[in-house]
C-alpha positions in Angstrom: 2.6 23.4 -15.7 0.7 20.4 -17.0 2.1 17.0 -18.0 2.8 16.7 -21.7 2.7 13.2 -23.2 5.5 12.2 -25.6 5.3 9.0 -27.7 2.6 6.4 -28.0 0.8 4.4 -25.3 0.9 0.6 -25.4 -2.8 0.5 -26.4 -2.3 2.9 -29.4 0.7 0.8 -30.6 -1.3 -2.5 -30.3 -4.2 -1.0 -32.3 -1.8 0.3 -35.0 -0.2 -3.2 -35.3 -3.6 -4.9 -35.5 -4.7 -2.6 -38.3 -1.4 -3.2 -40.1 -1.7 -6.9 -39.8 -5.2 -6.9 -41.3 -4.0 -4.8 -44.3 -1.0 -7.1 -44.9 -3.2 -10.2 -44.6 -5.5 -8.8 -47.4 -2.7 -7.4 -49.6 -0.2 -10.2 -49.8 -2.3 -12.8 -51.6 -3.4 -10.2 -54.2 0.2 -9.1 -54.6 1.3 -12.6 -55.3 -1.4 -13.0 -57.9 -0.4 -9.7 -59.5 3.2 -10.9 -59.7 2.2 -14.2 -61.4 -0.1 -12.3 -63.8 2.9 -10.0 -64.8 5.2 -13.0 -65.2 2.6 -14.6 -67.6 2.5 -11.4 -69.6 6.3 -11.2 -69.6 6.7 -14.8 -70.8 4.2 -14.2 -73.6 6.0 -11.1 -74.7 9.3 -12.9 -74.6 7.9 -15.7 -76.7 6.5 -13.3 -79.2 9.8 -11.5 -79.3 11.6 -14.8 -80.1 9.2 -15.6 -82.8 9.5 -12.1 -84.4 13.3 -12.4 -84.2 13.2 -15.8 -86.0 10.9 -14.5 -88.7 12.9 -11.4 -89.3 16.1 -13.5 -89.6 14.5 -15.8 -92.1 13.6 -12.9 -94.3 16.9 -11.1 -93.8 19.0 -14.2 -94.6 16.5 -15.6 -97.2 16.7 -19.1 -95.6 14.7 -21.2 -93.2 14.9 -20.2 -89.6 13.4 -22.2 -86.7 12.6 -21.4 -83.0 12.7 -24.5 -80.9 13.3 -25.9 -77.4 16.8 -27.1 -76.6 18.3 -28.9 -73.6 21.9 -28.2 -74.6 21.7 -24.9 -76.5 23.0 -26.3 -79.7 20.3 -28.7 -81.1 16.5 -28.7 -81.3 16.1 -31.5 -78.8 13.9 -30.0 -76.0 10.5 -28.9 -75.1 9.1 -25.3 -74.8 9.8 -25.2 -71.1 13.5 -25.8 -71.8 15.9 -23.3 -73.2 14.9 -21.8 -76.6 17.2 -21.3 -79.6 16.8 -19.7 -83.0 18.7 -21.7 -85.6 19.4 -21.7 -89.3 17.4 -24.7 -90.4 18.9 -26.8 -93.2 16.0 -29.2 -93.5 15.4 -30.4 -97.1 11.9 -28.7 -97.4 9.7 -26.2 -95.6 7.5 -29.1 -94.6 10.2 -31.3 -93.1 9.1 -33.1 -90.0 12.1 -31.9 -87.9 14.5 -29.0 -88.0 18.1 -29.7 -89.0 20.9 -27.8 -87.3 24.1 -28.1 -89.3 26.5 -27.1 -86.5 26.9 -24.9 -83.5 27.5 -21.8 -85.7 23.9 -22.2 -87.0 22.5 -21.1 -83.6 21.6 -17.4 -84.0 20.2 -16.7 -80.5 19.7 -18.4 -77.1 17.1 -17.8 -74.4 17.3 -19.3 -70.9 14.6 -21.7 -69.8 11.6 -20.1 -68.1 11.0 -20.6 -64.4 9.8 -24.0 -63.2 6.4 -22.6 -62.5 6.0 -21.6 -66.2 3.6 -23.5 -68.5 4.2 -23.4 -72.2 2.0 -25.4 -74.5 1.8 -25.5 -78.3 -0.8 -26.8 -80.8 -1.0 -27.0 -84.5 -3.9 -28.8 -86.2 -4.4 -31.2 -83.3 -0.7 -32.0 -83.0 1.8 -30.7 -80.5 4.7 -29.0 -82.4 8.2 -28.8 -80.8 9.3 -26.0 -83.1 8.1 -23.1 -85.3 9.8 -22.8 -88.7 9.7 -19.7 -90.9 10.5 -19.9 -94.6 12.8 -17.6 -96.4 9.7 -15.4 -97.2 8.8 -15.1 -93.5 5.8 -17.4 -93.9 5.1 -20.3 -91.5 6.7 -23.6 -92.5 4.5 -26.7 -92.2 1.6 -24.3 -92.8 -0.6 -27.1 -94.2 -1.3 -28.1 -90.6 -2.7 -24.6 -89.9 -1.7 -21.9 -87.5 0.6 -22.6 -84.5 -0.9 -21.5 -81.1 1.4 -21.2 -78.1 0.0 -20.6 -74.6 2.2 -19.1 -71.9 1.3 -18.8 -68.2 2.6 -19.1 -64.7 0.9 -21.2 -62.0 -1.0 -18.9 -59.7 -2.0 -16.4 -62.3 -5.7 -15.4 -62.4 -8.6 -15.5 -64.9 -7.4 -14.3 -68.3 -3.8 -13.3 -67.5 -2.2 -16.1 -69.6 -1.0 -15.1 -73.1 -1.8 -16.9 -76.3 0.5 -16.3 -79.2 -0.8 -17.4 -82.6 1.5 -17.7 -85.7 -0.7 -17.7 -88.8 0.2 -19.3 -92.1 1.4 -15.9 -93.5 3.8 -15.7 -90.5 2.0 -12.9 -88.7 1.8 -13.0 -85.0 -1.2 -12.3 -82.9 -1.1 -12.2 -79.1 -4.3 -12.3 -77.0 -5.2 -12.9 -73.4 -6.2 -16.4 -72.4 -7.4 -18.2 -69.3 -5.6 -21.4 -70.3 -3.1 -22.3 -67.5 -4.5 -19.9 -65.0 -6.6 -20.8 -62.0 
């Protein structure tokens, strides 16, 4: 009877571990980039969802509704990287310079602040708006300044994985890929 080998030799085990180490070294950086790309997509989708919610509430309630950043969850006093709230806006006109939140009952919905690695920027006619207002007809308030463009990305995303959400004067949303904010 001959000797029958059971198991692996030390050399076979070392070669297997070396091949595994090479595969992991190649895969991990790409995996992290993929995660950041997906987080950018998710942030853009969440922002578009919040804007659509605000617009639909404006039409449903036939009143001004605003999406804005909030540090405390009850007033429009924050930036886009803070918490977001959708509020019934009691400003005097559709073109008022700031939203007016009558009381805590005027807050319709609350979103938690995005992760610290998130980047959210907004622009409208060369300015940096801190809120997006919809009129009772679902059109964009302060539309004389043109469309509002919001860019959402996470640090570490690649090429064109950031998302750009544009709210046109008619209130319609358009989401496209963007390289703004990605390395």
